[in-house]
NUKE-55188 format. One record per residue: residue number from 1; residue in one letter; z, y, x of N, C-alpha, C in turn. Coordinates in pm, whole numbers, padded with zeros to 5 digits. Layout:
N
NUM;A;Z;Y;X;Z;Y;X;Z;Y;X
...
//
This chain:
170
1;M;-01003;02081;-00143;-01084;02195;-00176;-01016;02324;-00136
2;V;-00884;02323;-00136;-00812;02443;-00096;-00840;02473;00052
3;A;-00836;02371;00136;-00865;02391;00279;-01008;02441;00298
4;H;-01102;02389;00222;-01242;02431;00229;-01254;02579;00195
5;E;-01193;02619;00086;-01199;02759;00044;-01124;02850;00140
6;L;-01015;02801;00195;-00940;02880;00292;-01023;02904;00417
7;A;-01093;02801;00464;-01181;02815;00581;-01291;02918;00554
8;I;-01348;02915;00435;-01452;03011;00398;-01395;03153;00395
9;E;-01277;03168;00339;-01214;03301;00333;-01183;03352;00473
10;L;-01134;03265;00560;-01108;03308;00698;-01236;03355;00766
11;Q;-01346;03283;00742;-01474;03325;00798;-01517;03461;00742
12;R;-01496;03483;00615;-01527;03613;00554;-01451;03726;00621
13;R;-01332;03694;00670;-01246;03794;00736;-01269;03796;00887
14;A;-01381;03741;00931;-01424;03742;01072;-01336;03657;01164
15;C;-01266;03559;01109;-01189;03466;01191;-01279;03349;01229
16;T;-01250;03291;01343;-01325;03174;01388;-01257;03048;01336
17;V;-01332;02964;01268;-01283;02835;01221;-01364;02730;01295
18;R;-01302;02667;01395;-01376;02574;01483;-01427;02453;01408
19;R;-01348;02400;01318;-01393;02287;01236;-01298;02273;01119
20;L;-01348;02211;01015;-01269;02185;00895;-01240;02036;00893
21;I;-01113;01999;00882;-01073;01857;00879;-01007;01830;00744
22;L;-01062;01733;00671;-01011;01701;00538;-00967;01555;00530
23;L;-00867;01530;00446;-00819;01394;00422;-00854;01354;00279
24;D;-00954;01270;00265;-00997;01213;00138;-01006;01318;00028
25;A;-01077;01424;00058;-01090;01535;-00036;-01221;01525;-00112
26;P;-01215;01503;-00243;-01338;01496;-00321;-01391;01635;-00353
27;I;-01519;01646;-00376;-01577;01771;-00422;-01667;01750;-00542
28;A;-01737;01638;-00548;-01828;01612;-00660;-01748;01568;-00782
29;A;-01799;01601;-00898;-01728;01571;-01023;-01695;01422;-01035
30;D;-01786;01334;-00995;-01760;01190;-01004;-01646;01149;-00913
31;D;-01644;01204;-00790;-01537;01171;-00696;-01404;01220;-00749
32;I;-01402;01341;-00804;-01279;01398;-00857;-01228;01314;-00973
33;A;-01317;01269;-01059;-01276;01188;-01174;-01210;01058;-01129
34;N;-01252;01003;-01016;-01192;00879;-00967;-01050;00900;-00917
35;I;-01016;01022;-00876;-00885;01048;-00819;-00794;01121;-00917
36;R;-00848;01208;-00999;-00767;01291;-01090;-00724;01213;-01212
37;N;-00655;01105;-01197;-00619;01026;-01314;-00468;01009;-01326
38;A;-00393;01100;-01268;-00248;01085;-01269;-00181;01189;-01357
39;A;-00247;01233;-01463;-00194;01342;-01544;-00086;01298;-01641
40;A;-00052;01173;-01644;00055;01124;-01731;00167;01068;-01644
41;E;00287;01064;-01698;00401;01012;-01621;00376;00870;-01574
42;N;00319;00786;-01659;00291;00648;-01623;00204;00641;-01498
43;E;00100;00721;-01494;00009;00717;-01381;00069;00782;-01258
44;A;00153;00884;-01275;00221;00945;-01161;00317;00844;-01098
45;L;00386;00766;-01183;00474;00661;-01131;00393;00552;-01061
46;E;00281;00516;-01118;00195;00416;-01056;00148;00463;-00919
47;N;00111;00590;-00908;00069;00645;-00780;00184;00643;-00679
48;T;00306;00668;-00726;00423;00662;-00638;00441;00520;-00585
49;L;00426;00422;-00672;00437;00283;-00628;00327;00248;-00528
50;Q;00203;00288;-00557;00092;00260;-00464;00114;00326;-00330
51;A;00165;00448;-00331;00193;00518;-00205;00300;00446;-00124
52;N;00383;00367;-00191;00487;00289;-00124;00443;00144;-00101
53;G;00314;00117;-00117;00260;-00015;-00087;00287;-00120;-00192
54;I;00315;-00079;-00315;00342;-00174;-00423;00225;-00168;-00520
55;D;00144;-00274;-00523;00033;-00281;-00617;00080;-00340;-00748
56;L;00034;-00283;-00856;00074;-00329;-00989;-00036;-00411;-01052
57;D;00005;-00504;-01134;-00089;-00578;-01216;-00149;-00481;-01317
58;R;-00278;-00478;-01329;-00346;-00384;-01420;-00305;-00403;-01565
59;Q;-00250;-00518;-01601;-00208;-00536;-01739;-00063;-00499;-01761
60;S;-00001;-00437;-01662;00140;-00402;-01679;00155;-00297;-01789
61;Q;00268;-00301;-01852;00297;-00210;-01962;00330;-00072;-01908
62;H;00361;00018;-01999;00396;00155;-01963;00513;00157;-01864
63;L;00497;00232;-01758;00604;00248;-01661;00696;00360;-01705
64;N;00822;00347;-01670;00910;00461;-01684;00996;00471;-01559
65;H;01073;00575;-01551;01141;00612;-01428;01238;00505;-01377
66;Q;01327;00456;-01461;01430;00364;-01415;01376;00231;-01363
67;P;01289;00160;-01437;01236;00034;-01382;01154;00054;-01255
68;T;01084;00166;-01246;01003;00193;-01128;01094;00217;-01008
69;E;01201;00295;-01029;01297;00319;-00921;01362;00187;-00877
70;A;01396;00102;-00973;01456;-00027;-00941;01361;-00113;-00859
71;L;01233;-00109;-00893;01133;-00187;-00820;01123;-00140;-00675
72;I;01122;-00010;-00654;01116;00044;-00518;01241;00005;-00439
73;R;01357;00016;-00502;01481;-00020;-00433;01486;-00171;-00405
74;Q;01439;-00251;-00499;01437;-00397;-00482;01351;-00436;-00363
75;R;01239;-00368;-00348;01148;-00398;-00237;01195;-00338;-00105
76;G;01305;-00261;-00110;01360;-00204;00012;01270;-00101;00078
77;M;01198;-00026;-00003;01106;00072;00051;01184;00182;00122
78;V;01141;00214;00243;01209;00319;00318;01119;00439;00343
79;E;00989;00424;00326;00896;00534;00353;00909;00646;00251
80;G;00932;00611;00129;00938;00713;00026;01039;00675;-00080
81;E;01078;00772;-00154;01170;00746;-00263;01105;00796;-00390
82;L;01148;00740;-00498;01096;00781;-00627;01146;00921;-00660
83;P;01057;01009;-00704;01104;01143;-00740;01194;01138;-00862
84;S;01284;01236;-00873;01372;01245;-00990;01287;01271;-01113
85;S;01345;01251;-01231;01272;01275;-01355;01224;01419;-01363
86;Q;01308;01513;-01320;01269;01653;-01323;01152;01680;-01228
87;L;01159;01624;-01107;01050;01643;-01011;00922;01577;-01063
88;L;00936;01463;-01127;00819;01395;-01183;00751;01480;-01289
89;E;00830;01546;-01373;00773;01637;-01474;00697;01751;-01407
90;I;00751;01803;-01298;00684;01911;-01225;00554;01860;-01164
91;V;00555;01739;-01109;00434;01681;-01051;00325;01667;-01157
92;V;00360;01614;-01272;00262;01598;-01381;00209;01733;-01426
93;Q;00296;01831;-01438;00254;01966;-01477;00160;02025;-01372
94;N;00191;02006;-01244;00104;02055;-01137;-00032;01987;-01139
95;I;-00033;01858;-01164;-00160;01786;-01171;-00246;01841;-01284
96;N;-00185;01862;-01399;-00261;01917;-01512;-00315;02056;-01481
97;T;-00233;02140;-01418;-00277;02275;-01380;-00390;02268;-01278
98;N;-00375;02180;-01179;-00481;02165;-01078;-00612;02119;-01141
99;E;-00605;02028;-01235;-00727;01981;-01302;-00796;02096;-01375
100;L;-00719;02179;-01442;-00776;02293;-01513;-00844;02389;-01415
101;L;-00773;02424;-01308;-00830;02515;-01208;-00953;02455;-01141
102;L;-00947;02327;-01112;-01059;02257;-01048;-01183;02259;-01137
103;S;-01163;02242;-01265;-01277;02240;-01358;-01346;02375;-01366
104;Q;-01276;02482;-01328;-01331;02617;-01334;-01381;02666;-01198
105;H;-01370;02584;-01095;-01401;02626;-00958;-01548;02601;-00922
106;A;-01610;02700;-00858;-01746;02686;-00804;-01737;02703;-00653
107;P;-01747;02594;-00576;-01730;02604;-00431;-01842;02682;-00363
108;D;-01806;02749;-00253;-01901;02820;-00170;-01939;02729;-00053
109;V;-02010;02782;00046;-02056;02701;00159;-01979;02740;00285
110;F;-01921;02640;00352;-01851;02659;00479;-01954;02657;00590
111;D;-01949;02756;00679;-02044;02765;00789;-01980;02709;00915
112;G;-01987;02579;00930;-01929;02512;01047;-01932;02362;01029
113;N;-01868;02293;01123;-01864;02148;01121;-01739;02099;01047
114;M;-01752;01981;00988;-01643;01925;00911;-01623;01779;00948
115;I;-01497;01737;00951;-01460;01596;00966;-01382;01559;00842
116;I;-01418;01445;00784;-01344;01398;00667;-01301;01253;00688
117;F;-01174;01228;00664;-01119;01093;00668;-01113;01047;00522
118;S;-01190;00943;00489;-01202;00902;00348;-01134;00768;00323
119;A;-01054;00765;00216;-00988;00641;00174;-01094;00549;00115
120;R;-01100;00427;00163;-01208;00338;00121;-01163;00203;00067
121;R;-01034;00174;00060;-00993;00039;00020;-01044;00002;-00118
122;K;-01022;00086;-00217;-01059;00051;-00354;-01169;00141;-00406
123;S;-01244;00202;-00316;-01349;00295;-00357;-01484;00226;-00351
124;A;-01553;00225;-00463;-01687;00168;-00467;-01792;00277;-00473
125;G;-01747;00402;-00476;-01839;00515;-00489;-01910;00548;-00360
126;S;-01992;00650;-00365;-02066;00693;-00247;-01972;00761;-00150
127;P;-02010;00762;-00022;-01926;00829;00078;-01906;00977;00045
128;L;-01792;01027;00081;-01762;01168;00055;-01856;01261;00131
129;L;-01908;01214;00244;-01999;01294;00324;-02114;01347;00238
130;N;-02175;01263;00160;-02287;01305;00075;-02245;01407;-00029
131;S;-02125;01393;-00081;-02076;01487;-00182;-02055;01626;-00123
132;W;-02011;01632;00001;-01980;01759;00065;-02103;01828;00123
133;R;-02212;01756;00146;-02329;01811;00215;-02373;01947;00161
134;P;-02383;01971;00031;-02428;02103;-00016;-02330;02217;00014
135;Y;-02208;02185;00055;-02105;02286;00072;-02062;02306;00218
136;V;-02136;02244;00310;-02106;02255;00453;-02237;02281;00526
137;N;-02238;02387;00605;-02360;02428;00674;-02366;02376;00817
138;G;-02286;02279;00853;-02285;02223;00987;-02287;02072;00980
139;D;-02247;02010;01088;-02239;01863;01092;-02116;01816;01014
140;I;-02131;01701;00949;-02019;01637;00880;-02003;01498;00940
141;T;-01882;01468;00985;-01850;01335;01036;-01748;01274;00941
142;E;-01776;01152;00897;-01684;01085;00805;-01628;00961;00872
143;Y;-01496;00944;00862;-01427;00826;00912;-01363;00754;00794
144;P;-01406;00632;00764;-01342;00557;00656;-01204;00505;00701
145;V;-01110;00507;00609;-00974;00459;00637;-00942;00351;00533
146;D;-00891;00239;00578;-00860;00127;00489;-00730;00154;00412
147;C;-00742;00241;00311;-00628;00274;00225;-00683;00333;00096
148;T;-00595;00357;00000;-00634;00426;-00122;-00604;00575;-00104
149;H;-00652;00657;-00195;-00629;00801;-00187;-00480;00834;-00180
150;H;-00400;00767;-00261;-00257;00797;-00268;-00178;00738;-00152
151;E;-00241;00656;-00070;-00175;00601;00049;-00213;00677;00176
152;M;-00296;00778;00164;-00353;00847;00279;-00248;00898;00377
153;L;-00134;00941;00330;-00033;00999;00419;00086;00908;00444
154;N;00076;00779;00409;00188;00693;00443;00174;00645;00589
155;T;00280;00593;00643;00285;00558;00786;00173;00465;00829
156;N;00148;00360;00752;00043;00264;00791;-00094;00328;00795
157;S;-00124;00411;00698;-00256;00476;00694;-00272;00575;00809
158;I;-00168;00651;00836;-00177;00748;00946;-00200;00677;01078
159;K;-00142;00559;01094;-00167;00481;01215;-00315;00444;01227
160;L;-00381;00424;01113;-00522;00386;01115;-00614;00498;01160
161;F;-00580;00623;01127;-00671;00733;01163;-00608;00838;01254
162;G;-00484;00817;01294;-00413;00917;01373;-00479;00951;01506
163;E;-00526;00851;01577;-00589;00877;01707;-00720;00957;01691
164;Q;-00798;00923;01589;-00921;01000;01563;-00888;01144;01525
165;L;-00783;01162;01444;-00741;01295;01406;-00692;01374;01527
166;K;-00614;01309;01613;-00565;01373;01735;-00682;01417;01822
167;A;-00782;01331;01839;-00898;01365;01920;-00977;01481;01859
168;A;-00985;01484;01726;-01059;01591;01659;-00991;01727;01675
169;I;-00858;01724;01678;-00783;01848;01692;-00782;01897;01837
170;A;-00785;01803;01931;-00774;01838;02075;-00891;01917;02126
//
């Protein structure tokens, strides 16, 4: 949503925005609710594990920093490292602040074309394209990516949509 609002502000200032490209960015309240669920340390740690390709059993108990770090090290993850306890507290605080600001936000309309790469592995909801339609005054192209929202920027996921992104930017 920040990129969407930034594009609108640039247009207000008479700048040309050729296209808006988003990575699994929700706009509708239902879409946001599906993603905005990491406001607790347990869920932030779970998202860290998912981003490192480690799926957890849904019946797992409360996560904490040390066992989660041990699990990542045991699996030999090299793409990412577990954030420190202090950084994790900052992440949780930022998520809570973002949720508050998001709940108070009324999006405007972007006058141009948009491309959205949407995470679709565990998503049963409607495509993001439909959610964005009222807020984009041009064409919207959606590319599904076989990953979850929190895996969108890991190496494997970028390989899945990198060429399409490169072509869109070129």
